[in-house]
N, C-alpha and C positions, 0 to 999 in steps of 0.2 A: 552203390551205383557210381559209375565212372563219371568224372568231371566232364563238362561239355568240351567238345573237341576244340572249339575256338579258344577256350581258356588254356588248354594244354599247350596249344601252339604259342599263344601270347606270352605265357609265363615260363616257357622252356628256354631260359636264358642262363648264361653263366652267372652263378651266384655263390657267395660264401656259405659255409655251413655254420658260421657264427658260434664257434667255440670260444671266440674272443671278440671284443671290440676295443680299439680298431683291429681289423684283420691284419694278419702278418704283412701282406704286401704294402699296407699303408702305415706301417710303423715309421716314426721319425728317427730313422737310424743315425742320422748325422749328429743328433743331440745326445746320443747314448755314450756313457763311459762307465767303466767298472767301479770307480769310486762312488759315483752317485747311485749305481745299482746296489752296492753294499749298504749305503745309507737307507735306501728304500726297503731293503730286506730287514734291516735292524729296526726301522720305524714300524713296519708292519708287524714284526715279531713282538715288539714291545707293546703294540696296541692290541694284539690278539689276547683275548681272554683265555686263560688256561682251561676253562670249561669247554672252549671250542677246539683248541689244539690246531695243528697244522697238517697239511697233506704232503705226501712225498710221491712223486712219480719217478720210476727208475726205468730207463730205456735200455733194454738188452737186445742189441741189434742183430745178433747172429742167427742165420738159418742155414740148414744144410742144402736146401734147394730153393730156387726162385719161384714164387707164386706170381704169375705174370700179371694178374689183376692188381697186385698190391701197390698202394701208394705210400707205404711207410719207408722210413730210412732203415735199410737193411744191409748186412754184409753177408754174402754167401760164401760158406766155407764148410768143409768137413773136418777141418783141423781143430780139435777141441783143446789144443794147447793155448788157444786164445782166451780161454775162460779165466784162468787165474790172474793174468796181468790186468785184464779188464776190470775184474772185481776189485782188485787192489786200487785201481785208479778211481773207481766210483766211491770207495770208502775214503780215499784221500779228499775227494771233492766234498763229500759230506762233512769231513772234519773241518774244511775251510768254512763251510756255512755254520757249523757249530761254534767256531771262533767268532763269527759275526754275531750270532745270537747272544753270546755271553753267559748263557745259563742253559740248563737242560731243556730241550724242547719237549712238549707234550704231543705225541704222535696220534692223530685221529684217523689217518687214512694212509695206507701204502698201496700202490698199484704197480705191478710189474708188467710192463708192456714191451712190444718189440716190433720187428723181429719175432723170435720164438724164445720166450723165457725158459721153456723146458728143453731148449738146446743145452742149457747148463745142467751139470750133474746135480743131484740132490745135495751132495756134499758142498759144492760151491755155492748153491743157493743158501744153504744154512750159514756158511761163512759170511755171505753178503748181509743177510737179515740180522744175524747176531751182531755184526759190526755196526749196523744202523741203530740197533736198539741198545747197544752197550752203554751209551751215555744219554739215553732218552727215557722219558716216562711214557708208558703206553696208556692212552686214554681208556677209561672203563667201557666206553662205547666205540672203541676202535673197530674199523673194518679194513681188513687186509684182503686184497684180491689179486689174481694173476691171470694172464692170458696163456692158453696152452694149445698145442697142436695135438689132436687126438691120436696121431700116428706115432708120437714119441713120448707121450706122457705116461710114466710108469706109476705103479702103486706106491713105490718109494718116493717119487716126486710128491704125490698127494699126501702121504703120511708125514714127510718131513716138513712140508709147508703148513700142514694142519697143526703140527706140534709147535710151530713158530707163531701161530695165531691166525692163519689164513682160513677164511670161511666162505669165500666166494670164488668161483672158478668160471672162467669164460672160455668156451671152446669155439674156435674158428671152423665153421662148417662150410658156409657159403652156398653150396648146392650139392645134393647127393646124386644128381644126374651124371653118369660116367662120361658122357660126351662133353659136358661142361667142365667136369673135373680135369679131363685130359687137356683141354685147350687152355685152361688157366693154371695147369700144372699144380693143382692142389688135390692130392689123392688121399682120401681116407674113407674107409668103409663104414656102413651103418653099424656093423658089429664092433668096430674100434670105438666109435662114439658111445655106443651103449655100454661097453666095458668100462670106459673111463668114468662115465656118468654114474654107473652103479657102484663102482669102487669109491668114488667121492662121497656118495650118499651113505654108504656103509661106514666110512671113516667118520662122517659127521658134518660135512659141508652143508651149509644151510641155504645157499643160493647158488644156482647154476644158470649161467647165461649161454645161449647159442648165438653166434653171429651168422646171419643169412644176408645174401646180397641179391638184389634184383637188377636186371639190366645187363647181366653178364653175356659174353659172346656165346652163341648157340643155345642160349636159354629159351625155353618154351613155357607157356602157361601150364601145359600138362605136366612137364617135368617139375615145375615149381610146386604144383599141387602134390605130386608124389613126395617131394622133399618135405613139405609141411605136414603131410600125413605121417611120415616117418618121425618127424620131430615130435609130433603130438604123442606118439607112443611113449616117448621118454619124458615128456612133461617137464621141460626146463622151467625154472621160475621166471626167467626173463628171456626175451628175444630181441636182439638188435637187428632190425630189418632195413639195411642200408641200401641206398642207391649207389650203383657202381659209378665211380668217378673215372671217366676216360680222359687221362691227361698224358698221352704218349710223349708230349714235348718235355715232360718232367720225368716220366718213368718209361724208358725205352723198352722195357720188357713187355709193355702193352702193344708193341709193334709186332708181336707174334701173330696177331690177328688183325684184320682190316675192319674198317667201318661197316663193310658189307656183312660181317659176322655179328654185328651188334643190332639189337632191336631199335627201330626208329622211335621218335618221341611218343607216338600213340601206342605202339606196341609195348614200350617200356611202362607207360602209364597203366596199361591193361595188366601188366605183370604186378605192378604195385597194388592196384585196386583189387586184383584177384587174391594176392597174398594177404592183404589187409583184411578182406572179407573173410577169408578162411581162418585167420588168426583170431579175429573177434568172435567168430562162430564157435571156436574151440575154447572159449573162455578167457582169452587174453584181452586186456584193456589197453588201449592206445595211450602211451605216455609221451607228452611233448612231441618231438619229431623223431621218427625212425625207431621208436622203442615200444615194446609191448611187454606186459607183465601180468602174472596172475594176481588176483586180489589179495593174496596172502603175502606178496613180496613187498619189501620195504620201499621200492621205487613207486609202486602204486600208492602205498600209504602216505609217502611224502607228497605226491601230487594232491592227494585228498586234503592233507592238512596244510598245504601251502609252503612246504619247506623244500620242494624240489629245486635243485641247483644244477648249473651247467658250467663246465670248465673245459680245459684242454683234454681232459680224460673222457669227456662226454657228460652224460647225466649222472648225478649222484643224489642220494637221499639226504646228504648232510652238507652243510656249508662250512668251509674254512676260508678265512681271508687270505692266508698265505699258503701257496703251493710251491714247493721246491722241486724242480726237475733235475734229476741226476742222470749222467750218462750222455753219450753222443746224441746231438740234435734235440735233447729235451728242452722243454719250455717251462719257465718259472713265472709265477704271477704273485705280486705282492698286493694286488688290487689297484695300486697306484702306478705300477710299472710292470712291464713284461721283459723277459730276456730269453734268448735262445742260445744253446750251446753249439759249438762248431759241429760240422756234419760228417767229418771223417774220423774213424777210429784213431788213425795215426796222429792227427793234429790234436785230438782230444787228450790222448795219453801224453803227448809231448808237453802240452800246456800244464797238465796236472803235475807231471814230474818236475816242471819248472816252478811249481808252487803258485801257479796262476789260475784264477777262476777261468773255466773254458768258455765263457760267454763271448759271443762275437757280434751280436746285434740285439737291439731291444727298443723299448718305447716307454717314455714317461707320459702318463695320461694327463691331458689338460682338464680343467673343470668341465669344459664342453664334452670331452670324451666320456667323463664319468657319468654325466647326465644321460647321454645317449646309451652308454653301456647298460645302465640300470633299466632303461625302457626295453632294450633288446632282450635282456635277460628275463624281464617280466613276460614278454610275449613268448619267448622260447619255453619258459618253465610254468607260467601260470595262464597263458593264453589271453592275457589282458594287461593293460597298463593304464595309468592315469597321469594327467599332467595339469599344471596350473592354467588358469584362464588368462593370466596376465601375458599379453602378447609381447611384452618387452623381455620376457624370460627366455634366454637361450634361442636366439634367432635361427640357428641351424636346426634345432629341434622342430621349430614351426615350419621350416622349409620341408622337413620330412613329413609333417602332418599334412601339409598341402599335397604332397605326392600321394598320400594315403587315400585321397578322395576317389581316385580311379579304382583302387582296391575295393573301396566300399561300394562303388557303382557295380562292380563285378560280383558282389556278394561274398567277398572273402573276409571282410571285417564289418563290424558295426561300429561306426565312427560318430563320436559326439564331441562337444566342445571341451569335455574334460577327460577324454580317453578313447581307447580302442579295445574292442573285444574280438578275438578270432572266432569266426563262425565254423560250424562243422565242415563246410566246404573249404574254408580257408586253411584248415589244418593241413590240407594237401599241398598248400603253397606257402608254408611258414617261412622258408628262406626268402621268398619274394617279398613277403610282408615286412620282415626285418630289414631288407635291403632298402626299403623306402626311407628308413630313418638313418641310413648309413651316410652321414654328412661327408666323410672323407672320400668315399667312393664317388659321390655325385660331384664333389668339388674337383676331382681329378679322375675322370672316367678313363679306364684302361684302353690303350690302343691295341693291345693284344690280349688273348684270353688268359686270365689269371686263375680262374676258378672252373670247376666242373659245372656241367649243366644242371639246372634245378629240376628238370623233368625226370 
């Protein structure tokens, strides 16, 4: 059942997606420096239990064509000569971090994102992963995953990555409606998706994710229903059902269409509710925010046993304290600090070749940040959080609790003196709930739009 219209209007505001706290626009960039960043990496690495290991995110930015809806950092080119020098730079960056560690890291998680990782040839992807693992220990419960375009992912890509330890594949679909595919310039047929999915399963991949987006230009409820019916035929283990983020001031490609092509707040909410209802009716369980999975998938099992985690890569079924981001624009997280790499390929390669870590901004978390981060993660991953009764504890947190009373009045949370629990209705407004605790945002409200709309 769709949320009341007055709540849709009230909570359709610009809101972060909370893959981190503080969110990137509120990092204290002026206090950041590379020497302190290295110290934070080393401290976190030494503190990490080898039984937990570390995560690696590798950003592979190249795409042969521009998907106009996309908010990622990409470089559009058909020149595949860019592959080899970029991989060499990534491996040099990894060597710099290995020097900081001082001993072999235990790799718990690798994720290849983009861009289009399958832009790279299977041979170059093998060189990349072999280079990462050469001086590392692979955790016995490691999970390696990659994002792929159904239109250019070959059986050789799948086999080479499988041989390297990859078991999870994420396919970007967005919508099968040809009208929507045309306007967002993301063309792939159902048959292409089916072929890649079946090949992956035959090879031995154990988890397949599809990305779908609601709120796209020209998207209709009937078209979305047709897409979900087609998706159900292929039975992916997970589905990420994201809200389209309209940020043309950041991504000029989104100016290919106008606001008139986009659904309004109510229409977008109907798309979400309709899609959500169909997915749950087809056996998928809602996980955290924007995610659905079958009950046999590790994401569902993690939510059930309380180990679901969220980081810059999204939801994951396993927690690692240290996440190293490699490649242009990648973000790293030591738990105590964040950093982000430079955003252009040229600057990234130049810094690497000068033997410099390519980070250009970051944030060292304060004790207050760490407290609020924990509560936001609890709400995002567990749907509840608890706090001390002592009112002298972290005043900024209690300012957030005061802001939560309005959410409780609207039925989005159950609020007590010792904690908050997200209600079934509140799951639709999870970004808004977390925003109530965002001390940095409320202390310095943006004068221009920094985030996409929550609706």
